C-alpha positions as CSV (number, residue, x, y, z in Angstrom):
1,M,-144.0,-79.7,-51.7
2,M,-145.1,-78.7,-55.1
3,N,-148.3,-80.4,-56.2
4,E,-147.4,-83.7,-58.1
5,R,-149.9,-82.9,-60.8
6,I,-148.2,-79.6,-61.6
7,K,-144.9,-81.4,-61.8
8,E,-146.4,-83.8,-64.3
9,I,-147.7,-80.9,-66.4
10,I,-144.2,-79.2,-66.3
11,D,-142.7,-82.5,-67.4
12,Y,-145.2,-82.8,-70.2
13,I,-144.5,-79.3,-71.5
14,M,-140.7,-79.8,-71.2
15,D,-140.9,-83.0,-73.1
16,L,-142.5,-81.3,-76.1
17,D,-140.4,-81.3,-79.3
18,P,-138.5,-78.0,-79.2
19,G,-138.6,-77.8,-83.0
20,E,-142.4,-77.9,-83.0
21,L,-143.8,-74.6,-81.9
22,R,-147.3,-74.9,-80.4
23,E,-149.5,-72.2,-79.1
24,S,-150.2,-72.4,-75.4
25,A,-153.9,-72.7,-76.0
26,I,-153.3,-75.9,-77.9
27,V,-151.1,-77.3,-75.2
28,Q,-153.7,-76.3,-72.6
29,E,-156.4,-78.2,-74.5
30,E,-154.1,-81.3,-74.7
31,L,-153.5,-81.1,-71.0
32,E,-157.2,-80.7,-70.2
33,G,-157.8,-83.8,-72.4
34,L,-155.4,-85.6,-70.1
35,G,-157.5,-84.7,-67.1
36,Y,-155.6,-81.6,-65.7
37,N,-157.7,-78.6,-64.6
38,R,-157.1,-75.0,-65.7
39,F,-155.8,-73.9,-62.3
40,E,-153.1,-76.6,-62.4
41,I,-152.2,-75.8,-66.0
42,R,-152.0,-72.0,-65.2
43,Q,-149.7,-72.8,-62.2
44,A,-147.4,-74.8,-64.4
45,F,-147.2,-72.1,-67.1
46,R,-146.4,-69.5,-64.4
47,M,-143.6,-71.6,-63.0
48,L,-142.1,-72.1,-66.4
49,D,-142.3,-68.4,-67.1
50,V,-140.0,-67.4,-64.2
51,G,-137.2,-66.4,-66.6
52,A,-139.5,-64.0,-68.4
53,A,-140.7,-62.6,-65.1
54,A,-137.0,-61.9,-64.1
55,S,-136.7,-59.5,-67.0
56,D,-139.4,-57.5,-65.3
57,Q,-137.2,-57.2,-62.2
58,F,-136.8,-53.5,-62.5
59,P,-140.1,-52.2,-63.9
60,D,-140.5,-48.6,-64.9
61,P,-140.7,-46.0,-62.1
62,A,-144.4,-45.5,-62.6
63,A,-145.1,-49.2,-62.0
64,R,-142.9,-49.2,-58.8
65,S,-144.6,-46.2,-57.4
66,A,-148.1,-47.7,-57.6
67,S,-149.4,-49.0,-54.3
68,R,-149.9,-52.8,-54.2
69,V,-152.6,-54.2,-51.9
70,L,-153.2,-57.9,-51.4
71,G,-156.7,-59.1,-52.2
72,E,-158.7,-61.1,-49.7
73,F,-157.9,-64.4,-51.5
74,E,-154.2,-63.5,-51.4
75,K,-154.2,-62.7,-47.7
76,H,-156.3,-65.7,-46.7
77,G,-153.4,-68.1,-45.9
78,L,-150.6,-65.7,-45.1
79,S,-149.5,-64.4,-41.7
80,V,-149.5,-60.6,-41.3
81,A,-145.6,-60.6,-41.2
82,A,-145.5,-62.6,-44.5
83,Q,-148.0,-60.2,-46.1
84,G,-145.9,-57.2,-45.1
85,Y,-142.7,-58.8,-46.4
86,L,-144.2,-59.6,-49.8
87,I,-145.7,-56.1,-50.2
88,N,-142.3,-54.6,-49.4
89,L,-140.5,-56.8,-51.9
90,R,-143.0,-55.6,-54.5
91,R,-142.7,-52.0,-53.4
92,L,-139.0,-52.1,-53.6
93,G,-139.1,-53.6,-57.1
94,V,-137.3,-56.8,-56.0
95,V,-140.2,-59.0,-57.4
96,S,-142.4,-58.6,-60.4
97,E,-146.2,-58.9,-60.2
98,M,-145.8,-62.4,-61.7
99,Q,-143.2,-63.5,-59.2
100,L,-145.4,-62.1,-56.3
101,S,-148.3,-64.1,-57.6
102,M,-146.2,-67.2,-57.9
103,I,-144.9,-66.9,-54.4
104,I,-148.4,-66.5,-53.0
105,D,-149.9,-69.3,-55.1
106,N,-147.1,-71.7,-54.1
107,A,-147.4,-70.8,-50.4
108,A,-151.0,-72.0,-50.6
109,F,-149.8,-75.3,-52.2
110,E,-146.8,-76.0,-50.0
111,F,-147.6,-74.8,-46.5
112,A,-150.4,-74.9,-44.0
113,P,-152.0,-71.6,-43.2
114,P,-151.1,-69.2,-41.9
115,V,-147.9,-69.3,-43.9
116,S,-145.1,-67.8,-41.8
117,L,-142.6,-65.2,-42.7
118,D,-139.8,-67.7,-42.8
119,E,-141.8,-70.0,-45.2
120,V,-142.5,-67.0,-47.5
121,K,-138.8,-66.1,-47.5
122,E,-137.9,-69.7,-48.4
123,L,-140.3,-69.5,-51.4
124,A,-139.1,-66.1,-52.5
125,G,-135.5,-67.3,-52.4
126,R,-136.4,-69.9,-55.1
127,Y,-137.4,-67.2,-57.5
128,I,-135.1,-64.3,-56.7
129,A,-131.4,-64.9,-56.9
130,D,-130.2,-61.8,-55.0
131,L,-132.9,-61.5,-52.4
132,P,-132.1,-58.8,-49.9
133,D,-131.4,-60.0,-46.3
134,D,-133.5,-57.3,-44.6
135,V,-136.7,-56.0,-46.1
136,T,-138.7,-53.8,-43.7
137,P,-141.3,-51.2,-44.1
138,D,-138.8,-48.4,-43.6
139,T,-136.3,-49.8,-46.2
140,A,-135.7,-47.1,-48.8
141,R,-137.0,-47.7,-52.2
142,R,-134.4,-48.2,-54.9
143,D,-135.6,-45.1,-56.7
144,E,-135.5,-43.0,-53.6
145,P,-132.3,-41.3,-52.2
146,L,-131.1,-42.3,-48.8
147,H,-131.2,-39.5,-46.3
């Protein structure tokens, strides 16, 4: 389950008058004044930015070719199978860096460690509409020809 406080922050942001443009720093100050911490606020902003992250679905080839390694904090609560799955999604260009971070962050909120492969797949399915059924280390990259 998503943290209730983050849901409250999202509701607050969604209820802002659409005609009144406010900088995110001002909204963050308002939310801090209401007792929310920066981590919760950052999580809410990330969740609301899913649409923008989707436009990053197919990054430039140089970004796709870079190796992605999970940091110690990111690996802490994930099973080895879940870690490999997420790395492969990123390597294949299926998820953006932001989406990858959101999946990892939400895994820590919603599931007890170690988060299983099935739990990570469930989370990934929330953010990626056409998630591939089978993602394995030997799956060809989208920019590589199949032999």
